C-alpha positions in Angstrom: -5.1 -8.8 -20.1 -2.1 -7.7 -21.6 -4.1 -6.5 -24.6 -5.6 -3.9 -22.4 -2.3 -2.1 -22.2 -1.7 -0.4 -25.8 1.4 1.1 -26.7 0.0 4.6 -28.0 3.4 6.4 -28.5 6.4 5.1 -30.9 9.5 4.6 -28.9 12.4 7.0 -29.5 15.5 8.1 -27.7 14.8 10.4 -24.7 11.4 8.8 -23.8 10.5 6.5 -21.0 7.5 3.9 -20.7 4.8 4.5 -18.6 1.2 3.2 -17.8 -1.2 6.0 -18.0 -5.0 7.0 -18.3 -6.5 9.7 -20.6 -9.9 9.1 -19.2 -11.6 7.4 -16.1 -12.8 3.8 -16.7 -12.0 0.2 -16.4 -9.0 -2.0 -17.3 -9.5 -0.6 -21.0 -8.6 2.9 -19.8 -5.1 1.9 -19.3 -2.5 2.7 -21.8 1.2 1.9 -22.1 2.9 4.7 -23.7 6.6 6.3 -24.3 6.5 9.9 -22.7 9.0 12.5 -21.8 10.9 11.6 -18.9 10.0 14.0 -15.6 12.5 16.3 -14.3 13.2 16.9 -10.5 12.6 20.3 -9.1 14.0 21.7 -6.0 13.8 19.2 -2.9 12.9 16.4 -5.4 14.5 13.3 -6.7 14.3 11.5 -10.0 14.2 7.7 -9.3 14.6 4.9 -11.8 11.7 2.5 -10.9 12.7 -1.2 -10.7 9.5 -2.3 -8.9 6.1 -0.5 -8.2 3.6 -1.7 -5.6 0.0 -1.8 -6.6 -2.6 -0.6 -4.0 -6.6 -0.3 -4.1 -5.9 3.7 -4.4 -4.5 3.0 -8.0 -7.7 1.2 -9.4 -9.7 3.8 -7.6 -7.9 6.5 -9.3 -8.3 4.8 -12.6 -12.1 4.7 -12.1 -12.3 8.4 -10.9 -13.1 8.0 -7.4 -11.0 10.6 -6.0 -12.6 13.3 -8.3 -11.3 15.4 -11.2 -7.9 15.3 -12.3 -5.7 16.5 -15.0 -5.3 14.2 -17.9 -3.3 12.1 -19.1 -2.3 10.7 -15.6 0.5 8.0 -14.8 -0.8 5.7 -12.1 1.2 4.1 -9.2 2.3 5.2 -5.9 4.6 2.6 -4.1 8.0 2.0 -5.8 11.6 0.8 -5.4 14.6 1.8 -7.4 17.8 3.9 -7.7 18.6 7.6 -7.6 18.8 8.8 -11.3 19.1 12.6 -10.6 19.0 15.4 -7.7 17.0 18.5 -7.8 18.6 21.6 -6.5 18.8 21.5 -2.6 19.1 17.9 -2.3 21.9 16.8 -0.1 20.7 13.5 1.8 20.7 11.2 -1.0 23.3 10.5 -4.1 22.9 9.4 -7.6 23.0 5.3 -7.8 21.7 5.1 -4.3 19.0 2.4 -3.8 15.8 3.8 -2.4 12.0 3.3 -1.9 9.3 5.4 -1.2 5.4 6.8 -2.3 4.5 9.5 -4.8 1.1 10.9 -3.6 0.6 12.4 -7.1 1.1 9.0 -8.9 3.7 8.3 -11.4 5.3 5.0 -10.1 3.9 2.9 -12.9 6.7 4.0 -15.2 10.4 3.7 -15.8 11.3 7.1 -13.9 9.4 8.8 -11.1 9.9 12.2 -9.3 9.2 12.4 -5.7 10.0 14.9 -2.8 12.6 13.8 -0.3 10.4 13.8 2.3 8.5 10.8 0.6 11.7 8.9 -0.1 14.2 6.6 2.3 17.5 4.6 1.5 16.8 0.9 0.7 19.1 -1.7 2.5 20.9 -3.9 0.1 19.6 -6.8 2.0 16.0 -5.9 0.9 14.9 -6.8 -2.3 13.1 -4.4 -4.7 9.9 -6.1 -4.7 9.7 -6.2 -0.9 10.6 -2.4 -0.6 8.0 -1.6 -3.5 5.3 -3.7 -1.5 6.2 -1.6 1.7 5.2 2.1 1.7 1.6 2.9 1.8 0.6 -0.2 3.6 3.2 -0.4 6.3 2.9 3.4 7.1 -1.0 3.1 7.2 -0.8 0.2 9.5 2.1 2.0 11.8 0.1 5.2 12.0 -3.3 3.7 12.6 -2.3 1.4 15.4 0.2 3.8 17.5 -0.7 7.2 16.2 -4.4 7.0 15.9 -5.5 4.0 18.1 -2.7 4.4 20.6 -2.4 0.5 20.9 -0.3 -0.3 24.0 1.3 -3.7 25.2 -0.9 -6.2 26.7 -4.2 -4.7 24.9 -6.5 -6.8 22.5 -6.9 -5.8 18.9 -9.2 -7.2 16.2 -8.0 -6.5 12.7 -10.4 -7.2 9.9 -9.1 -8.1 6.5 -5.8 -9.3 8.3 -4.1 -11.1 5.3 -4.0 -8.0 3.1 -1.5 -5.4 2.5 -2.2 -3.2 5.3 -3.4 -6.0 7.4 -0.1 -8.3 7.1 1.8 -5.3 8.4 -0.6 -4.5 11.3 -0.6 -8.0 12.7 3.1 -8.1 12.9 3.4 -4.5 14.3 0.8 -5.1 17.1 2.5 -8.4 17.9 6.0 -6.5 18.1 4.2 -3.9 20.4 3.1 -6.8 22.8 -0.6 -6.8 21.8 -3.2 -10.0 21.7 -3.9 -9.9 18.2 -7.3 -11.3 16.9 -7.2 -11.5 12.7 -10.3 -12.1 10.6 -9.7 -13.4 7.3 -10.9 -16.5 4.7 -10.0 -19.9 5.6 -7.5 -19.8 2.6 -5.6 -17.2 4.5 -5.7 -18.5 8.0 -2.5 -20.4 7.6 -0.7 -17.5 6.3 -1.7 -15.3 9.6 -0.9 -18.2 11.9 2.8 -18.1 10.4 2.7 -14.2 11.1 1.8 -15.0 14.7 -1.7 -13.8 15.3 -3.1 -14.8 18.5 -6.6 -15.8 17.7 -7.8 -16.6 13.9 -11.4 -16.2 12.7 -12.7 -17.6 9.3 -15.2 -14.5 8.4 -17.0 -17.0 6.2 -17.7 -19.6 9.0 -17.9 -17.5 12.0 -19.5 -14.3 13.1 -16.8 -12.4 14.8 -18.9 -10.8 17.3 -20.0 -14.3 18.5 -16.4 -15.0 19.1 -14.6 -12.0 20.4 -15.6 -9.1 23.1 -13.9 -6.5 25.1 -11.4 -5.7 22.6 -9.4 -2.4 23.1 -9.2 -1.4 19.4 -10.7 -2.6 16.0 -8.7 -2.1 12.9 -11.4 -1.9 10.3 -9.9 -2.5 6.8 -13.0 -3.6 5.3 -15.7 -1.1 6.0 -19.7 -1.7 5.4 -21.5 -4.3 7.5 -18.1 -5.5 8.9 -17.6 -2.1 10.4 -21.2 -1.9 11.6 -21.1 -5.0 13.6 -17.8 -4.1 15.1 -19.3 -1.6 17.6 -20.5 -4.3 20.1 -16.9 -5.9 20.6 -15.3 -2.6 21.7 -15.0 -2.1 25.4 -15.7 1.2 26.8 -13.5 3.7 25.9 -12.3 1.4 22.9 -10.9 2.6 19.5 -12.2 2.0 16.1 -10.1 3.0 13.3 -11.0 2.6 9.7 -8.9 3.0 6.5 -12.0 2.8 4.3 -15.1 4.3 5.7 -16.0 7.1 8.3 -17.5 5.5 11.3 -20.7 6.9 12.5 -19.9 9.6 15.3 -23.5 9.0 17.0 -23.0 5.2 17.2 -19.5 6.0 18.7 -21.3 8.2 21.4 -23.8 5.6 22.1 -21.1 2.8 22.5 -19.1 5.2 24.5 -15.9 4.5 22.4 -13.7 6.6 19.9 -13.9 6.1 16.4 -12.4 7.7 13.2 -11.2 7.3 9.5 -7.5 7.7 9.1 -5.5 9.4 6.4 -1.8 8.2 6.1 1.1 10.5 6.0 4.0 9.7 4.1 6.8 10.7 6.1 10.7 10.0 5.4 11.3 9.1 9.2 8.6 6.5 9.2 9.6 4.9 5.8 13.3 4.6 7.1 11.9 2.8 10.3 9.8 0.2 8.3 12.9 -0.3 6.0 15.1 -1.0 9.1 12.5 -3.4 10.3 12.4 -5.3 7.4 16.3 -5.3 6.9 16.5 -6.5 10.6 13.9 -9.3 10.0 11.5 -7.8 12.2 8.9 -7.3 9.8 8.0 -9.8 6.9 6.8 -8.7 3.5 4.4 -11.1 1.7 3.9 -10.6 -2.1 1.5 -13.0 -3.7 1.9 -12.0 -7.5 4.9 -10.4 -9.4 3.6 -9.1 -12.9 5.5 -7.1 -15.4 4.6 -3.7 -16.0 2.7 -4.9 -19.2 0.3 -6.4 -17.2 -0.7 -3.6 -14.9 -4.5 -3.7 -16.1 -4.4 -7.4 -14.8 -2.8 -6.4 -11.5 -5.3 -3.7 -10.8 -8.2 -6.1 -11.4 -6.7 -8.5 -9.1 -6.5 -5.6 -6.6 -9.9 -4.5 -7.1 -11.6 -8.0 -6.8 -9.9 -8.3 -3.4 -8.8 -11.3 -1.5 -5.0 -10.8 -2.1 -2.7 -12.3 0.5 -0.1 -9.4 0.9 0.6 -7.4 -1.9 1.0 -7.4 -5.7 4.0 -5.8 -7.5 4.8 -4.7 -10.9 8.2 -5.2 -12.2 10.0 -2.9 -14.6 12.7 -4.7 -17.3 14.5 -1.5 -18.4 16.3 -3.5 -21.1 13.3 -4.6 -22.4 11.7 -1.2 -22.2 14.3 0.2 -24.6 14.3 -2.6 -27.0 10.5 -2.2 -27.3 9.8 -5.7 -26.6 6.7 -5.6 -24.6 
């Protein structure tokens, strides 16, 4: 896979390394290049990236699933690093400060990324860069899905599909922290992992049809879509809630079943990022990273994400000394 990332620009002083695409496609579309460093505008922060989290939206962007965009495009949303420079009007951060966050416009698969202050939070010294980089999009998706969209309450039952993935691992822990009864589906390989997270009931989706083992749940968190979503209607109690992160549920089926259903869109907010960081620093939220790869293996990382079945997250690391030596 490493050969899929080609150095298309010779390194020189004043440039930084970035993983970009010049057109949509598969792994072969990724290029490892030296580019001009980004500069922060007003209310933006320039961050030197130490680690970047991999999400399904990264390979979907590579394949053009989000529609037309200007090219070339640097991939990557989640990151952790240190503040390199401040745009005008920024007073909440200082140069050299450890931070983590998310860039809606990509750019995190690089040595430097620019983000608005609203998408950034301080990183505690006790939290590793890899942990922090694995957190933003998935943790905020889980938090907002459970508590802002589904309004999950203590003593309610929630069924989480695909619970061992990036969003799922956070959703299991956050739901338990709220006092809910958590039913988690996954492959047999990942059931011990979910047991360690504390899930109350485990279902091997390859061996058991969840609708035969579950009934009258208050909330279904659908991280799979397709047939799994369609089979979930019958397990919800009247006035239950189905929240999907992947596909829009049928309004007609929701009405027939007497439940509420929607597809959610995650909002990146500094306050939420800070809360997630605090929970991790306090040991209340664990971050599982299955694979750590160097930036030059971004193509491999995206293919692992695209194939699914990842336990927790995949994270890319940036070795800045190696970058400037050209040894990749």
